[in-house]
C-alpha positions as CSV (number, residue, x, y, z in Angstrom):
1,X,10.6,27.9,-9.2
2,X,12.9,30.2,-8.0
3,X,11.5,30.2,-4.9
4,X,12.1,26.6,-4.3
5,X,15.3,26.3,-5.5
6,X,17.0,28.8,-3.6
7,X,14.7,27.9,0.0
8,X,16.3,24.2,-0.4
9,X,19.0,23.0,1.9
10,X,20.6,21.9,-1.0
11,X,21.2,26.0,-2.9
12,X,20.3,27.4,0.6
13,X,22.8,30.6,1.1
14,X,24.1,30.7,-2.7
15,X,24.7,34.6,-4.4
16,X,21.5,35.6,-6.4
17,X,23.9,34.9,-8.9
18,X,24.8,31.3,-8.6
19,X,20.4,30.8,-8.1
20,X,20.5,32.2,-11.7
21,X,22.9,30.3,-13.0
22,X,21.4,27.1,-11.8
23,X,17.8,28.2,-12.5
24,X,19.3,28.2,-16.3
25,X,19.9,24.7,-16.8
26,X,16.7,23.6,-14.6
27,X,13.6,22.5,-16.1
28,X,9.9,21.3,-15.0
29,X,8.3,18.0,-15.3
30,X,4.7,17.4,-14.3
31,X,3.8,14.0,-13.6
32,X,0.4,12.2,-12.7
33,X,-0.6,10.5,-9.6
34,X,0.7,7.1,-9.4
35,X,3.4,8.0,-12.4
36,X,6.7,6.4,-12.9
37,X,9.4,9.0,-12.7
38,X,12.4,6.4,-12.8
39,X,13.1,2.9,-12.8
40,X,15.9,1.1,-11.2
41,X,18.1,0.9,-13.6
42,X,17.6,4.0,-16.1
43,X,20.7,5.8,-17.0
44,X,21.1,9.0,-14.3
45,X,21.0,11.5,-16.5
46,X,20.0,13.7,-14.1
47,X,18.6,14.7,-10.8
48,X,15.4,15.7,-9.3
49,X,14.0,18.5,-6.4
50,X,10.5,18.2,-5.6
51,X,8.6,21.5,-6.4
52,X,5.1,20.4,-5.1
53,X,3.6,17.2,-4.6
54,X,5.3,14.2,-3.2
55,X,7.7,11.4,-4.4
56,X,8.1,7.7,-3.3
57,X,11.7,5.7,-3.7
58,X,11.5,2.2,-3.4
59,X,12.8,-0.8,-4.1
60,X,11.0,-4.1,-5.4
61,X,11.6,-7.9,-4.6
62,X,11.0,-10.7,-7.3
63,X,8.4,-11.8,-5.8
64,X,6.6,-8.2,-5.7
65,X,7.1,-7.1,-2.7
66,X,7.5,-3.5,-2.5
67,X,10.0,-1.4,0.6
68,X,9.7,1.9,0.6
69,X,13.0,3.4,1.1
70,X,12.2,7.3,1.7
71,X,9.0,10.1,0.4
72,X,10.2,13.3,-1.0
73,X,8.7,16.6,-0.3
74,X,8.9,20.1,-1.5
75,X,12.2,21.2,-1.6
76,X,14.3,17.9,-1.2
77,X,16.3,16.4,-4.3
78,X,16.7,13.0,-4.9
79,X,18.3,10.6,-7.7
80,X,21.8,12.9,-7.3
81,X,23.9,10.1,-6.2
82,X,24.1,8.4,-9.1
83,X,24.8,11.4,-11.1
84,X,28.3,12.1,-9.3
85,X,29.4,8.2,-10.3
86,X,27.4,8.0,-13.4
87,X,25.4,5.3,-12.5
88,X,21.9,3.7,-13.4
89,X,19.2,4.8,-10.4
90,X,19.8,1.9,-7.8
91,X,15.6,2.1,-7.2
92,X,12.5,3.7,-8.6
93,X,10.4,6.6,-8.2
94,X,6.8,7.3,-8.5
95,X,4.5,10.1,-7.9
96,X,2.5,10.0,-5.2
97,X,0.3,12.7,-5.9
98,X,0.1,15.2,-9.1
99,X,3.7,16.3,-8.7
100,X,6.4,19.1,-9.8
101,X,9.7,18.1,-10.7
102,X,12.3,20.8,-11.3
103,X,14.7,18.3,-13.5
104,X,19.1,19.3,-13.3
105,X,20.6,17.3,-16.1
106,X,24.3,15.9,-15.0
107,X,26.5,17.4,-17.5
108,X,25.8,20.5,-17.2
109,X,25.2,20.7,-13.1
110,X,28.3,18.6,-12.8
111,X,30.1,22.2,-14.9
112,X,28.1,24.2,-12.3
113,X,29.4,22.3,-9.5
114,X,33.4,23.4,-10.2
115,X,32.2,27.4,-10.2
116,X,31.0,27.1,-7.0
117,X,32.6,25.5,-4.2
118,X,30.1,27.0,-1.2
119,X,27.3,24.3,-3.7
120,X,29.6,21.2,-2.7
121,X,29.6,21.5,1.0
122,X,25.9,21.9,0.9
123,X,25.9,18.8,-1.2
124,X,28.4,17.3,1.3
125,X,26.0,18.3,3.9
126,X,22.9,17.0,1.8
127,X,23.9,13.4,1.6
128,X,25.4,13.5,5.1
129,X,22.3,13.7,6.2
130,X,20.8,11.5,3.6
131,X,23.3,8.6,4.9
132,X,22.4,8.9,8.5
133,X,18.4,8.7,8.0
134,X,18.9,5.5,5.9
135,X,21.6,4.2,8.5
136,X,19.2,4.3,10.8
137,X,16.2,2.8,8.9
138,X,18.2,-0.2,8.1
139,X,18.6,-0.4,11.6
140,X,15.7,0.0,12.6
141,X,14.3,-2.9,9.8
142,X,16.5,-5.0,10.8
143,X,16.7,-4.4,14.5
144,X,13.7,-3.0,15.9
145,X,10.2,-4.6,15.8
146,X,7.7,-2.7,14.3
147,X,6.0,-0.6,17.7
148,X,9.3,0.3,17.6
149,X,9.7,1.3,14.4
150,X,6.3,2.9,14.5
151,X,7.0,4.8,17.5
152,X,10.1,6.4,16.5
153,X,8.7,6.8,13.3
154,X,5.8,9.2,15.6
155,X,8.5,11.2,16.9
156,X,10.2,11.6,14.4
157,X,7.2,13.2,12.3
158,X,6.8,15.3,15.6
159,X,9.7,16.3,15.7
160,X,9.7,17.5,11.6
161,X,6.4,19.2,11.9
162,X,6.9,21.3,14.9
163,X,4.4,19.8,17.5
164,X,4.4,18.0,20.6
165,X,0.7,17.1,20.6
166,X,-0.2,16.2,17.3
167,X,1.3,14.8,14.0
168,X,-0.3,14.4,10.4
169,X,0.6,11.4,8.0
170,X,1.1,12.8,5.0
171,X,0.8,9.3,2.9
172,X,-1.1,6.8,3.4
173,X,-1.2,4.0,6.5
174,X,-1.0,1.3,3.4
175,X,2.5,3.3,2.4
176,X,3.7,4.3,6.0
177,X,3.1,-0.1,6.5
178,X,5.6,-0.4,3.4
179,X,8.3,2.7,4.6
180,X,8.7,0.4,8.2
181,X,8.7,-3.0,6.7
182,X,5.5,-4.6,7.7
183,X,1.8,-5.0,6.1
184,X,-0.9,-2.7,7.1
185,X,-3.0,-5.6,9.0
186,X,0.0,-5.5,11.2
187,X,0.4,-1.7,11.7
188,X,-3.3,-1.5,12.0
189,X,-3.1,-4.0,15.1
190,X,-0.1,-2.1,16.4
191,X,-2.3,1.6,16.0
192,X,-5.0,0.2,18.0
193,X,-2.8,-1.4,20.7
194,X,-0.8,2.3,21.0
195,X,-4.6,3.2,21.4
196,X,-5.5,1.3,24.0
197,X,-2.6,2.1,26.2
198,X,-3.3,5.4,26.2
199,X,-0.4,6.4,23.7
200,X,-1.7,8.1,20.9
201,X,-5.3,8.4,19.4
202,X,-5.9,8.0,15.9
203,X,-8.4,10.0,13.9
204,X,-7.9,9.3,10.0
205,X,-4.4,10.8,9.2
206,X,-4.4,12.7,12.7
207,X,-1.9,11.5,15.1
208,X,-2.6,12.5,18.5
209,X,0.6,12.0,20.5
210,X,-0.9,11.7,24.1
211,X,2.2,10.4,25.9
212,X,5.3,11.5,24.4
213,X,7.6,10.0,27.1
214,X,5.9,6.3,27.0
215,X,6.3,6.9,23.1
216,X,10.0,7.3,23.9
217,X,10.5,4.3,26.1
218,X,8.9,1.8,22.6
219,X,11.8,3.0,20.6
């Protein structure tokens, strides 16, 4: 637990003494694959950080259509905004695989914030990055076609994973379709078209990027 807390963007750079105080209020929670962490509308009694595993944050329409907003992995916090507004969670959270989470209760954490100015700056940085990411996602979903969204996502993965010629999908193609605001059948056709165009080669969850310039031109 301590290693994940200390190396996260949220708590990175804090003194060992401050990390001790944060660790004291934290508890570990375990979830099975497919288990719900919270539903939209549940009270925001605290926020979470992924220790191991993956968590999807999503909205569900009245017709049952799922729209994935983001997928969080190790060291990433989620559900933190309602904590400071004392509002319910605005979306649903589910474990995509066996997942271990670190939970920070709202009351205890808010008390710590007053004693750690550096923590406030870290939180502003994380929330600003999160806002920019969601702004880009909204722009993509509303203004770009699915091939453009997929090309942009593959380039994002390449940057995140530090590769220029290959990326690994860490979610299923069905979940990727939901994240990009489309359906699996449409996504499969676009993967096939990009492969025919020589832009990529798909091998299960591994995707070779043969033409980065071509992918950039699609975004």
